[in-house]
MARDORO-467435 format. One record per residue (C-alpha): residue in one letter; residue number from 0; y, z, x. Coordinates in nm, 3 decimals, padded with zeros to 5 digits. Each point is the difference from the previous one (the first is absolute). Last residue first. Layout:
! residues N
[node 'A', NUM, [Y, Z, X]];
...
This chain:
! residues 471
[node 'G', 470, [-01.595, 01.322, 01.157]];
[node 'P', 469, [00.094, 00.079, -00.357]];
[node 'P', 468, [00.303, -00.161, -00.165]];
[node 'R', 467, [00.314, 00.214, 00.004]];
[node 'R', 466, [00.156, 00.243, -00.252]];
[node 'A', 465, [00.368, 00.079, 00.056]];
[node 'S', 464, [00.100, -00.249, -00.271]];
[node 'W', 463, [-00.166, 00.218, -00.265]];
[node 'G', 462, [00.252, 00.282, 00.035]];
[node 'A', 461, [00.069, 00.045, -00.372]];
[node 'D', 460, [00.350, 00.149, 00.013]];
[node 'R', 459, [00.127, -00.209, 00.291]];
[node 'E', 458, [-00.153, -00.315, -00.147]];
[node 'Y', 457, [00.152, 00.063, -00.344]];
[node 'A', 456, [00.350, 00.052, 00.136]];
[node 'H', 455, [-00.033, -00.298, 00.232]];
[node 'A', 454, [-00.121, -00.225, -00.283]];
[node 'A', 453, [00.296, 00.103, -00.214]];
[node 'R', 452, [00.248, -00.059, 00.282]];
[node 'L', 451, [-00.160, -00.331, 00.097]];
[node 'V', 450, [00.027, -00.138, -00.352]];
[node 'R', 449, [00.358, 00.129, -00.027]];
[node 'A', 448, [00.104, -00.167, 00.325]];
[node 'E', 447, [-00.179, -00.323, -00.088]];
[node 'D', 446, [00.248, -00.053, -00.283]];
[node 'F', 445, [00.057, -00.372, 00.056]];
[node 'R', 444, [-00.136, -00.078, -00.351]];
[node 'R', 443, [-00.109, 00.314, -00.180]];
[node 'G', 442, [-00.312, 00.177, 00.110]];
[node 'I', 441, [-00.378, -00.024, -00.011]];
[node 'M', 440, [-00.219, 00.293, 00.106]];
[node 'Q', 439, [-00.367, -00.037, 00.084]];
[node 'L', 438, [-00.240, 00.287, 00.070]];
[node 'G', 437, [-00.284, -00.088, 00.237]];
[node 'I', 436, [-00.358, 00.122, 00.039]];
[node 'P', 435, [-00.181, 00.035, 00.334]];
[node 'L', 434, [-00.380, 00.005, 00.036]];
[node 'G', 433, [-00.190, 00.321, 00.081]];
[node 'A', 432, [-00.303, -00.077, -00.218]];
[node 'D', 431, [00.113, 00.261, -00.254]];
[node 'S', 430, [00.323, -00.201, -00.021]];
[node 'F', 429, [00.312, 00.082, 00.195]];
[node 'G', 428, [00.354, 00.096, -00.093]];
[node 'C', 427, [00.355, -00.116, -00.066]];
[node 'P', 426, [00.073, -00.235, 00.291]];
[node 'V', 425, [00.327, -00.190, -00.050]];
[node 'S', 424, [00.034, -00.352, -00.138]];
[node 'I', 423, [00.356, -00.127, -00.033]];
[node 'A', 422, [00.177, -00.249, -00.223]];
[node 'P', 421, [00.339, -00.177, 00.011]];
[node 'L', 420, [00.056, -00.245, -00.289]];
[node 'G', 419, [-00.041, -00.377, 00.031]];
[node 'T', 418, [-00.105, -00.024, -00.367]];
[node 'L', 417, [-00.309, -00.213, 00.062]];
[node 'N', 416, [-00.072, 00.187, 00.321]];
[node 'A', 415, [00.038, 00.346, -00.154]];
[node 'L', 414, [-00.226, -00.093, -00.292]];
[node 'R', 413, [-00.268, -00.136, 00.232]];
[node 'T', 412, [-00.103, 00.343, 00.128]];
[node 'M', 411, [-00.207, 00.173, -00.269]];
[node 'R', 410, [-00.212, -00.302, -00.098]];
[node 'T', 409, [-00.047, -00.108, 00.361]];
[node 'L', 408, [-00.302, 00.184, 00.142]];
[node 'A', 407, [-00.194, -00.011, -00.327]];
[node 'H', 406, [00.058, -00.373, -00.042]];
[node 'L', 405, [-00.126, -00.088, 00.347]];
[node 'V', 404, [-00.292, 00.244, -00.029]];
[node 'T', 403, [-00.110, -00.190, -00.309]];
[node 'E', 402, [-00.033, 00.201, -00.321]];
[node 'N', 401, [-00.315, 00.087, -00.192]];
[node 'G', 400, [-00.048, 00.137, -00.350]];
[node 'D', 399, [00.098, 00.281, -00.239]];
[node 'A', 398, [-00.152, 00.287, 00.200]];
[node 'W', 397, [00.139, -00.147, 00.319]];
[node 'E', 396, [-00.178, -00.184, 00.280]];
[node 'I', 395, [00.213, -00.131, 00.287]];
[node 'A', 394, [-00.077, -00.341, 00.148]];
[node 'T', 393, [-00.007, -00.185, 00.332]];
[node 'Q', 392, [-00.135, 00.254, 00.249]];
[node 'D', 391, [-00.085, -00.128, 00.349]];
[node 'V', 390, [00.241, 00.228, 00.189]];
[node 'A', 389, [-00.077, 00.294, -00.226]];
[node 'P', 388, [00.283, 00.096, -00.233]];
[node 'A', 387, [00.287, 00.227, 00.108]];
[node 'T', 386, [00.115, 00.237, -00.275]];
[node 'I', 385, [00.067, -00.122, -00.353]];
[node 'P', 384, [00.276, -00.033, -00.261]];
[node 'L', 383, [00.263, -00.081, 00.263]];
[node 'A', 382, [00.355, 00.120, 00.072]];
[node 'P', 381, [-00.029, 00.233, -00.297]];
[node 'L', 380, [00.317, 00.043, -00.205]];
[node 'A', 379, [00.353, 00.138, 00.024]];
[node 'L', 378, [00.301, -00.203, -00.117]];
[node 'L', 377, [00.334, 00.112, 00.137]];
[node 'D', 376, [00.347, 00.114, -00.108]];
[node 'V', 375, [-00.050, -00.018, -00.375]];
[node 'S', 374, [00.207, -00.143, -00.289]];
[node 'R', 373, [00.151, -00.293, 00.189]];
[node 'L', 372, [-00.342, -00.052, 00.155]];
[node 'V', 371, [-00.140, -00.114, -00.336]];
[node 'A', 370, [00.272, -00.266, -00.023]];
[node 'D', 369, [-00.079, -00.124, 00.352]];
[node 'V', 368, [-00.361, -00.027, -00.113]];
[node 'A', 367, [00.100, -00.226, -00.290]];
[node 'A', 366, [00.229, -00.213, 00.216]];
[node 'A', 365, [-00.276, -00.048, 00.257]];
[node 'L', 364, [-00.249, -00.104, -00.270]];
[node 'V', 363, [00.242, -00.256, -00.145]];
[node 'R', 362, [00.061, -00.139, 00.348]];
[node 'R', 361, [-00.376, -00.025, 00.060]];
[node 'E', 360, [-00.049, -00.177, -00.331]];
[node 'R', 359, [00.252, -00.264, 00.116]];
[node 'Q', 358, [-00.175, -00.036, 00.337]];
[node 'A', 357, [-00.334, -00.036, -00.177]];
[node 'R', 356, [00.136, -00.267, -00.235]];
[node 'V', 355, [00.138, -00.202, 00.291]];
[node 'Y', 354, [-00.329, 00.022, 00.188]];
[node 'D', 353, [-00.214, -00.096, -00.297]];
[node 'V', 352, [00.242, -00.280, -00.094]];
[node 'A', 351, [-00.039, -00.151, 00.346]];
[node 'R', 350, [-00.373, -00.024, -00.063]];
[node 'L', 349, [-00.269, 00.194, 00.184]];
[node 'E', 348, [-00.331, -00.170, 00.074]];
[node 'K', 347, [00.073, -00.063, 00.368]];
[node 'G', 346, [00.092, 00.366, 00.041]];
[node 'A', 345, [-00.367, 00.090, -00.038]];
[node 'A', 344, [-00.046, -00.145, 00.349]];
[node 'I', 343, [00.176, 00.305, 00.148]];
[node 'R', 342, [-00.249, 00.242, -00.158]];
[node 'E', 341, [-00.299, -00.210, 00.100]];
[node 'R', 340, [00.116, -00.036, 00.360]];
[node 'V', 339, [00.072, 00.373, 00.020]];
[node 'D', 338, [-00.349, 00.096, -00.113]];
[node 'D', 337, [-00.179, -00.254, 00.218]];
[node 'G', 336, [00.188, 00.062, 00.323]];
[node 'Y', 335, [00.241, -00.277, 00.094]];
[node 'M', 334, [-00.025, -00.241, 00.291]];
[node 'G', 333, [-00.278, -00.186, -00.178]];
[node 'P', 332, [00.249, -00.149, -00.247]];
[node 'S', 331, [00.156, -00.217, 00.272]];
[node 'S', 330, [00.171, -00.307, -00.149]];
[node 'R', 329, [00.044, 00.106, -00.364]];
[node 'L', 328, [00.067, 00.366, 00.075]];
[node 'R', 327, [00.241, -00.107, 00.272]];
[node 'E', 326, [00.207, -00.205, -00.244]];
[node 'E', 325, [00.000, 00.257, -00.279]];
[node 'H', 324, [00.068, 00.307, 00.215]];
[node 'R', 323, [00.364, 00.083, -00.074]];
[node 'E', 322, [00.003, -00.127, -00.359]];
[node 'F', 321, [-00.331, 00.176, -00.062]];
[node 'V', 320, [00.151, 00.334, 00.110]];
[node 'E', 319, [00.288, -00.040, -00.246]];
[node 'A', 318, [-00.213, -00.111, -00.295]];
[node 'T', 317, [-00.256, 00.274, 00.058]];
[node 'A', 316, [00.265, 00.273, 00.025]];
[node 'I', 315, [00.192, -00.100, -00.311]];
[node 'A', 314, [-00.280, -00.085, -00.243]];
[node 'K', 313, [-00.220, 00.280, 00.129]];
[node 'F', 312, [00.272, 00.266, -00.035]];
[node 'I', 311, [00.088, -00.094, -00.357]];
[node 'T', 310, [-00.363, -00.003, -00.110]];
[node 'E', 309, [-00.075, 00.326, 00.181]];
[node 'Y', 308, [00.296, 00.181, -00.152]];
[node 'G', 307, [-00.075, -00.106, -00.358]];
[node 'D', 306, [-00.256, 00.268, -00.075]];
[node 'T', 305, [00.250, 00.263, 00.114]];
[node 'D', 304, [00.180, 00.001, -00.333]];
[node 'P', 303, [00.364, 00.092, 00.053]];
[node 'V', 302, [00.079, 00.356, 00.109]];
[node 'G', 301, [-00.005, 00.315, -00.211]];
[node 'V', 300, [00.126, 00.338, 00.106]];
[node 'E', 299, [-00.130, 00.357, -00.009]];
[node 'V', 298, [00.260, 00.226, 00.162]];
[node 'R', 297, [-00.063, 00.250, 00.277]];
[node 'E', 296, [00.294, 00.215, 00.108]];
[node 'A', 295, [00.006, 00.075, 00.372]];
[node 'G', 294, [00.054, 00.359, 00.111]];
[node 'L', 293, [-00.245, 00.050, 00.285]];
[node 'G', 292, [-00.263, 00.122, -00.246]];
[node 'G', 291, [00.033, -00.329, -00.185]];
[node 'L', 290, [-00.066, -00.182, 00.326]];
[node 'A', 289, [-00.308, 00.218, 00.048]];
[node 'D', 288, [-00.122, -00.076, -00.353]];
[node 'L', 287, [00.041, -00.371, 00.071]];
[node 'A', 286, [-00.202, 00.043, 00.321]];
[node 'T', 285, [-00.275, 00.184, -00.189]];
[node 'E', 284, [-00.011, -00.283, -00.255]];
[node 'V', 283, [-00.026, -00.250, 00.287]];
[node 'A', 282, [-00.283, 00.190, 00.169]];
[node 'S', 281, [-00.199, 00.045, -00.322]];
[node 'A', 280, [00.026, -00.366, -00.105]];
[node 'V', 279, [-00.094, -00.116, 00.350]];
[node 'G', 278, [-00.301, 00.230, 00.017]];
[node 'P', 277, [-00.117, -00.114, -00.344]];
[node 'E', 276, [00.024, -00.368, 00.102]];
[node 'L', 275, [00.262, -00.158, -00.222]];
[node 'R', 274, [-00.058, -00.257, -00.275]];
[node 'H', 273, [00.308, 00.121, -00.189]];
[node 'F', 272, [00.324, 00.161, 00.112]];
[node 'F', 271, [00.208, -00.310, 00.067]];
[node 'A', 270, [00.149, -00.148, -00.317]];
[node 'D', 269, [-00.036, 00.283, -00.252]];
[node 'R', 268, [00.102, 00.262, 00.256]];
[node 'P', 267, [00.324, -00.156, 00.122]];
[node 'V', 266, [00.129, 00.333, 00.143]];
[node 'G', 265, [00.377, -00.009, 00.045]];
[node 'L', 264, [00.122, 00.264, 00.240]];
[node 'R', 263, [00.342, 00.148, -00.083]];
[node 'M', 262, [00.157, 00.165, 00.304]];
[node 'G', 261, [00.168, 00.337, -00.055]];
[node 'A', 260, [-00.175, 00.170, 00.289]];
[node 'V', 259, [-00.158, -00.276, 00.210]];
[node 'G', 258, [00.083, 00.116, 00.352]];
[node 'G', 257, [00.338, -00.001, 00.167]];
[node 'E', 256, [-00.099, -00.120, 00.343]];
[node 'L', 255, [-00.109, -00.351, 00.093]];
[node 'Q', 254, [00.344, -00.161, 00.029]];
[node 'Q', 253, [00.047, 00.018, 00.377]];
[node 'S', 252, [-00.310, -00.207, 00.078]];
[node 'Y', 251, [00.114, -00.258, -00.253]];
[node 'R', 250, [00.334, -00.075, 00.163]];
[node 'G', 249, [00.056, -00.269, -00.261]];
[node 'A', 248, [00.005, -00.377, -00.013]];
[node 'P', 247, [00.301, -00.189, -00.136]];
[node 'A', 246, [-00.082, -00.292, -00.229]];
[node 'D', 245, [00.021, -00.368, 00.089]];
[node 'A', 244, [-00.356, -00.061, -00.111]];
[node 'S', 243, [-00.222, -00.211, 00.224]];
[node 'F', 242, [-00.188, -00.286, -00.165]];
[node 'P', 241, [00.193, -00.273, 00.184]];
[node 'D', 240, [-00.081, 00.169, 00.334]];
[node 'G', 239, [00.231, -00.089, 00.289]];
[node 'P', 238, [00.286, 00.208, -00.142]];
[node 'D', 237, [-00.220, 00.310, 00.037]];
[node 'H', 236, [00.113, 00.292, -00.214]];
[node 'G', 235, [-00.136, 00.343, 00.074]];
[node 'A', 234, [-00.322, 00.187, 00.057]];
[node 'V', 233, [-00.193, -00.003, 00.331]];
[node 'A', 232, [00.091, 00.327, 00.173]];
[node 'E', 231, [00.065, 00.205, -00.313]];
[node 'L', 230, [-00.334, -00.109, -00.140]];
[node 'L', 229, [-00.177, 00.126, 00.311]];
[node 'L', 228, [00.182, 00.332, -00.010]];
[node 'A', 227, [-00.072, 00.045, -00.372]];
[node 'A', 226, [-00.369, -00.074, 00.057]];
[node 'D', 225, [-00.009, 00.272, 00.267]];
[node 'A', 224, [00.160, 00.250, -00.239]];
[node 'V', 223, [-00.250, -00.098, -00.270]];
[node 'T', 222, [-00.285, 00.081, 00.233]];
[node 'R', 221, [-00.285, -00.176, 00.175]];
[node 'A', 220, [00.161, -00.344, -00.002]];
[node 'I', 219, [-00.009, -00.345, -00.159]];
[node 'P', 218, [00.338, -00.170, -00.022]];
[node 'G', 217, [00.122, -00.302, -00.197]];
[node 'V', 216, [00.011, -00.376, -00.036]];
[node 'H', 215, [00.016, -00.166, -00.344]];
[node 'D', 214, [-00.135, -00.327, -00.140]];
[node 'L', 213, [00.027, -00.079, -00.374]];
[node 'S', 212, [00.236, -00.301, -00.016]];
[node 'P', 211, [-00.126, -00.122, 00.337]];
[node 'S', 210, [-00.369, -00.002, -00.095]];
[node 'L', 209, [-00.215, 00.014, 00.313]];
[node 'P', 208, [00.259, -00.034, 00.271]];
[node 'I', 207, [-00.048, 00.028, 00.377]];
[node 'V', 206, [00.269, 00.252, 00.095]];
[node 'G', 205, [00.278, -00.133, 00.224]];
[node 'R', 204, [00.273, 00.068, -00.254]];
[node 'V', 203, [-00.141, 00.250, -00.251]];
[node 'S', 202, [00.306, 00.225, 00.015]];
[node 'V', 201, [-00.021, 00.347, -00.150]];
[node 'R', 200, [00.192, 00.095, -00.320]];
[node 'G', 199, [-00.063, -00.342, -00.158]];
[node 'Y', 198, [-00.252, 00.127, -00.255]];
[node 'T', 197, [00.038, 00.379, -00.015]];
[node 'P', 196, [-00.210, 00.178, 00.259]];
[node 'K', 195, [-00.380, 00.023, 00.003]];
[node 'L', 194, [-00.076, 00.334, 00.160]];
[node 'G', 193, [-00.339, 00.115, 00.131]];
[node 'V', 192, [-00.089, 00.356, 00.097]];
[node 'T', 191, [-00.347, 00.028, 00.151]];
[node 'G', 190, [-00.333, 00.126, -00.135]];
[node 'C', 189, [-00.210, -00.311, 00.067]];
[node 'L', 188, [-00.067, -00.116, -00.358]];
[node 'A', 187, [00.348, 00.084, -00.129]];
[node 'S', 186, [00.166, -00.158, 00.303]];
[node 'P', 185, [-00.228, -00.303, -00.026]];
[node 'I', 184, [00.114, -00.061, -00.361]];
[node 'R', 183, [00.366, 00.096, 00.051]];
[node 'I', 182, [00.083, -00.255, 00.269]];
[node 'S', 181, [-00.184, -00.298, -00.153]];
[node 'G', 180, [00.091, 00.075, -00.360]];
[node 'G', 179, [00.058, -00.344, -00.149]];
[node 'T', 178, [00.217, -00.164, 00.265]];
[node 'D', 177, [00.029, 00.286, 00.250]];
[node 'S', 176, [00.045, -00.042, 00.375]];
[node 'G', 175, [-00.075, 00.245, 00.278]];
[node 'L', 174, [00.199, 00.178, 00.267]];
[node 'S', 173, [-00.162, 00.275, 00.203]];
[node 'G', 172, [00.037, 00.359, 00.113]];
[node 'L', 171, [-00.128, 00.249, 00.255]];
[node 'A', 170, [-00.245, -00.249, 00.146]];
[node 'M', 169, [-00.371, 00.027, 00.081]];
[node 'S', 168, [00.015, 00.337, -00.174]];
[node 'L', 167, [-00.300, -00.080, -00.224]];
[node 'A', 166, [00.201, 00.020, -00.324]];
[node 'V', 165, [00.271, -00.217, 00.157]];
[node 'S', 164, [-00.235, -00.274, 00.123]];
[node 'A', 163, [-00.195, 00.012, -00.328]];
[node 'A', 162, [00.316, -00.056, -00.204]];
[node 'S', 161, [00.106, -00.294, 00.217]];
[node 'G', 160, [-00.348, -00.153, 00.001]];
[node 'G', 159, [-00.018, 00.024, -00.377]];
[node 'S', 158, [00.325, -00.187, -00.066]];
[node 'S', 157, [-00.162, -00.238, -00.252]];
[node 'G', 156, [-00.164, 00.183, -00.091]];
[node 'G', 155, [-00.234, 00.291, -00.037]];
[node 'S', 154, [-00.162, 00.202, 00.277]];
[node 'M', 153, [-00.345, -00.087, -00.123]];
[node 'R', 152, [-00.292, 00.241, 00.009]];
[node 'E', 151, [-00.299, 00.033, 00.233]];
[node 'L', 150, [00.230, 00.138, 00.270]];
[node 'D', 149, [00.073, 00.309, -00.210]];
[node 'W', 148, [00.327, 00.190, 00.044]];
[node 'P', 147, [00.154, -00.258, 00.236]];
[node 'N', 146, [-00.070, -00.285, -00.246]];
[node 'R', 145, [-00.115, -00.311, 00.179]];
[node 'A', 144, [00.197, -00.319, 00.067]];
[node 'A', 143, [-00.263, -00.263, -00.075]];
[node 'G', 142, [-00.054, -00.247, 00.281]];
[node 'Y', 141, [00.239, -00.240, 00.171]];
[node 'H', 140, [-00.095, -00.338, -00.149]];
[node 'P', 139, [-00.185, 00.082, -00.323]];
[node 'N', 138, [00.249, 00.275, -00.096]];
[node 'V', 137, [-00.088, 00.280, -00.241]];
[node 'N', 136, [00.351, 00.139, -00.031]];
[node 'T', 135, [-00.080, 00.090, -00.364]];
[node 'V', 134, [00.329, -00.090, -00.171]];
[node 'G', 133, [00.035, -00.376, 00.023]];
[node 'F', 132, [00.237, -00.278, 00.095]];
[node 'A', 131, [00.165, 00.158, 00.306]];
[node 'L', 130, [-00.068, -00.330, 00.184]];
[node 'E', 129, [-00.352, 00.134, 00.063]];
[node 'H', 128, [-00.022, 00.368, -00.097]];
[node 'L', 127, [00.165, 00.181, 00.285]];
[node 'N', 126, [-00.055, 00.109, 00.359]];
[node 'T', 125, [00.274, 00.157, 00.208]];
[node 'K', 124, [00.220, -00.132, 00.277]];
[node 'G', 123, [00.051, 00.217, 00.308]];
[node 'V', 122, [00.155, 00.288, 00.192]];
[node 'L', 121, [00.365, -00.079, -00.074]];
[node 'V', 120, [00.235, 00.265, 00.144]];
[node 'A', 119, [00.302, 00.098, -00.212]];
[node 'G', 118, [00.346, 00.022, 00.161]];
[node 'A', 117, [00.209, -00.042, -00.315]];
[node 'A', 116, [00.111, -00.345, 00.117]];
[node 'R', 115, [-00.368, -00.086, 00.037]];
[node 'L', 114, [-00.063, 00.108, -00.358]];
[node 'R', 113, [00.296, -00.208, -00.119]];
[node 'E', 112, [-00.113, -00.315, 00.179]];
[node 'V', 111, [-00.348, 00.061, -00.137]];
[node 'V', 110, [00.139, 00.024, -00.353]];
[node 'C', 109, [00.186, -00.330, 00.047]];
[node 'A', 108, [-00.316, -00.177, 00.112]];
[node 'D', 107, [-00.017, -00.061, 00.372]];
[node 'E', 106, [00.042, -00.347, 00.144]];
[node 'A', 105, [-00.211, -00.258, 00.183]];
[node 'P', 104, [-00.303, 00.063, -00.218]];
[node 'V', 103, [-00.352, -00.035, 00.144]];
[node 'R', 102, [-00.239, -00.168, -00.247]];
[node 'D', 101, [-00.352, -00.048, 00.134]];
[node 'E', 100, [-00.190, 00.159, -00.292]];
[node 'F', 99, [00.247, -00.124, -00.263]];
[node 'V', 98, [-00.230, -00.187, -00.239]];
[node 'R', 97, [-00.295, 00.197, 00.139]];
[node 'S', 96, [00.138, 00.289, -00.203]];
[node 'A', 95, [00.084, 00.363, 00.067]];
[node 'A', 94, [00.370, -00.073, -00.068]];
[node 'T', 93, [-00.026, -00.132, 00.358]];
[node 'T', 92, [00.310, 00.111, 00.190]];
[node 'R', 91, [-00.043, -00.055, 00.372]];
[node 'V', 90, [00.225, 00.194, 00.234]];
[node 'G', 89, [00.279, -00.184, 00.185]];
[node 'A', 88, [00.264, 00.091, -00.257]];
[node 'T', 87, [-00.151, 00.217, -00.273]];
[node 'D', 86, [-00.016, -00.138, -00.353]];
[node 'I', 85, [-00.124, 00.229, -00.278]];
[node 'L', 84, [-00.326, -00.131, -00.143]];
[node 'D', 83, [-00.211, 00.224, 00.220]];
[node 'K', 82, [00.104, 00.327, -00.160]];
[node 'L', 81, [00.196, 00.188, 00.262]];
[node 'S', 80, [-00.083, 00.311, 00.203]];
[node 'I', 79, [00.245, 00.262, 00.129]];
[node 'P', 78, [00.001, 00.220, 00.311]];
[node 'I', 77, [00.318, 00.215, 00.013]];
[node 'G', 76, [00.224, -00.033, 00.308]];
[node 'H', 75, [00.327, 00.026, -00.195]];
[node 'L', 74, [-00.093, 00.006, -00.369]];
[node 'A', 73, [00.220, 00.301, -00.079]];
[node 'G', 72, [00.313, -00.146, 00.154]];
[node 'R', 71, [00.106, -00.248, 00.267]];
[node 'D', 70, [00.070, 00.261, 00.266]];
[node 'E', 69, [00.160, -00.145, 00.313]];
[node 'G', 68, [00.078, 00.286, 00.239]];
[node 'S', 67, [-00.142, -00.145, 00.320]];
[node 'A', 66, [-00.324, 00.192, -00.041]];
[node 'L', 65, [-00.030, -00.134, -00.354]];
[node 'A', 64, [00.029, -00.358, 00.123]];
[node 'R', 63, [-00.257, 00.057, 00.273]];
[node 'D', 62, [-00.243, 00.149, -00.248]];
[node 'A', 61, [00.044, -00.290, -00.242]];
[node 'A', 60, [-00.049, -00.249, 00.283]];
[node 'E', 59, [-00.324, 00.171, 00.098]];
[node 'A', 58, [-00.114, -00.015, -00.364]];
[node 'Q', 57, [00.090, -00.369, -00.026]];
[node 'A', 56, [-00.200, -00.076, 00.315]];
[node 'L', 55, [-00.297, 00.198, -00.132]];
[node 'A', 54, [00.016, -00.186, -00.331]];
[node 'R', 53, [00.026, -00.339, 00.166]];
[node 'D', 52, [-00.306, 00.073, 00.215]];
[node 'D', 51, [-00.213, 00.125, -00.288]];
[node 'T', 50, [00.097, -00.241, -00.279]];
[node 'V', 49, [-00.311, 00.038, -00.217]];
[node 'T', 48, [-00.077, -00.296, -00.227]];
[node 'I', 47, [-00.216, -00.001, -00.312]];
[node 'F', 46, [00.019, 00.373, -00.060]];
[node 'A', 45, [-00.165, 00.226, -00.261]];
[node 'H', 44, [-00.347, -00.143, 00.060]];
[node 'T', 43, [-00.145, 00.350, -00.061]];
[node 'G', 42, [-00.301, 00.035, 00.230]];
[node 'A', 41, [00.130, -00.213, 00.286]];
[node 'N', 40, [00.348, 00.146, -00.050]];
[node 'L', 39, [-00.087, 00.362, 00.065]];
[node 'A', 38, [-00.013, 00.069, 00.375]];
[node 'A', 37, [00.236, -00.272, 00.119]];
[node 'I', 36, [00.244, 00.075, -00.282]];
[node 'R', 35, [-00.011, 00.370, 00.084]];
[node 'E', 34, [00.068, -00.077, 00.364]];
[node 'L', 33, [00.292, -00.221, -00.100]];
[node 'A', 32, [00.150, 00.287, -00.199]];
[node 'A', 31, [-00.042, 00.240, 00.293]];
[node 'R', 30, [00.164, -00.249, 00.236]];
[node 'T', 29, [00.290, -00.035, -00.244]];
[node 'L', 28, [00.060, 00.374, -00.017]];
[node 'E', 27, [-00.014, 00.042, 00.376]];
[node 'L', 26, [00.239, -00.294, 00.049]];
[node 'S', 25, [00.233, 00.129, -00.270]];
[node 'S', 24, [00.029, 00.321, 00.195]];
[node 'I', 23, [-00.094, 00.353, -00.096]];
[node 'A', 22, [00.165, 00.342, 00.006]];
[node 'G', 21, [00.333, -00.159, 00.099]];
[node 'D', 20, [00.174, 00.151, -00.301]];
[node 'R', 19, [00.088, -00.349, -00.122]];
[node 'I', 18, [-00.361, -00.112, 00.023]];
[node 'R', 17, [-00.119, 00.318, -00.174]];
[node 'E', 16, [00.243, -00.049, -00.289]];
[node 'A', 15, [-00.105, -00.364, -00.038]];
[node 'A', 14, [-00.366, 00.103, -00.011]];
[node 'S', 13, [00.068, 00.253, -00.277]];
[node 'V', 12, [00.191, -00.246, -00.220]];
[node 'I', 11, [-00.235, -00.293, 00.063]];
[node 'T', 10, [-00.294, 00.223, -00.083]];
[node 'L', 9, [-00.233, 00.178, 00.239]];
[node 'S', 8, [-00.313, 00.203, -00.073]];
[node 'R', 7, [-00.256, -00.278, 00.039]];
[node 'L', 6, [00.192, -00.131, 00.301]];
[node 'D', 5, [-00.116, 00.297, 00.206]];
[node 'D', 4, [-00.354, -00.143, -00.011]];
[node 'P', 3, [00.106, -00.297, 00.213]];
[node 'T', 2, [00.132, 00.244, 00.259]];
[node 'V', 1, [00.370, 00.047, 00.070]];
[node 'M', 0, [00.101, 00.159, 00.332]];
C-alpha cells in the first residue's frame, strides 16, 4: 500500500525498483499521487488539468503489462506531469492562456509519444507563466503557481507548475520547456533538478512554441538520476521536427558514475558572481569547494560581456513570439494577460535588421563560449542570484541600485539558451529563510552525459536533493 505521504520519500529510481519487486503497483502509486494533487493543488495552483481517470487506466494497463512480462523500462508505471504547452491527444493543452483555453489536440507531442512508449503514467498538465513568456508563473488566468517552500513566494517560470508538482510529490517527474531559463529557474527556486538539454537534443514537435530558435524541452526531477532517466526516454532525433538534431542520444542513466576527478571546471567569476544574495554566494562557493574536494580542478575563465545577453535575447524572442501572435493580438488583445500582451506587442517596434543582427551576435557568442569549453569540461556558476521572491514582488534592491525580478531571474540562465548548450540546475543549499538555492553547470554541445555525471557526483556528496518541503 502506498500512502500520499510515502511519495515524499520516493524517487523515480526507487519507485521503479519497488514496482518491479512487486512491493507496490503502479495503480497504488498513481492513486497516491492523485490524492496529493487533490489535497494540495487548490493552495498551490501547480496543475491546470488533472487527468484522474486516464491516469488510473494507464496505471492499471502498466500493471497488467508488467504481470504479463512486458517491462518497458525505468519509467514503467511512474506518474509524470507535463507542462501545459506540450500536446496531449484528447486532453486540452492551454499554454495557460485564454488564447488556447479550449484547445484539445488530436495528437500527442513527440515527447509524449516517447513517454507513453516508456510506460509512464500522465497525471496532469501543469501551470506555467502565460504562453511561457515570463519567469514568475504569476498567471492571471489560472492563478500563481506557488513555491512549495513558502506559499507566499513564486515558484518561478515559466515551468513553475512542473517544478512545484515534483517538489510536492504530486508527480515523480515532469517535462518543462526552457527558452530563457524556464526549466532551471523554477528548479532552483523549488529545490528540484532541472536540465535544459542541447538545442535540438529533444524534439519540440507538438509543443506550443514561444521562440522556436531558442525553445528547448527537458526534464525536471528530484534527483540527477531521475532526470537522466527522463532525458533518456525522450531524447533523440525526430524527423518530424525541423529543429531536431540528427545526433545519437546516450544511455544517460548508465553514464552517471565516474565522478569529477580530473574534470576542469571553468568558473566565470567576473561575469556571474556579482549582485548575489549572501546566502546564494555562500552556498555556491561551498559547492565549488566540494567539487574541488571531489577532485575537480577549478579554473577562472572569462566569457563574453553579459550586458549584451538581454539585448540579443529580447530581439530574437520578441520578434519570434510577435510573428506567431500578431494577428490575434490585433483582433483580440483582451485574451492576453497584461504583462504578456505588453511584452509581445513590443515586437511590433522591432526591425528586421534588429533580428538579423541579434542572430549574428548570438552565433559569435556561441563560438566564443565553445572556445572557452575547449579548455575546460564545464562551466560552474549560480543558477540564480536570488532565492524565491514574493509573489507580488517586482524588483530586487542591491547596494548599487535596483534590478527587476525578470532580469534577476534570467541573467544567469540566458547564456545557455543563446548558445544552445546543455545546462543543469541542482540544489546546493538553502537560505536562512529555508529557501532552495541552485548550482548551475553548463557543458559542451551534446555532452549531457558529462553534465549529468558532474551534477550526480555533487548531489551524492552534498545530499541536498533529499530535503523536502515542509508539510
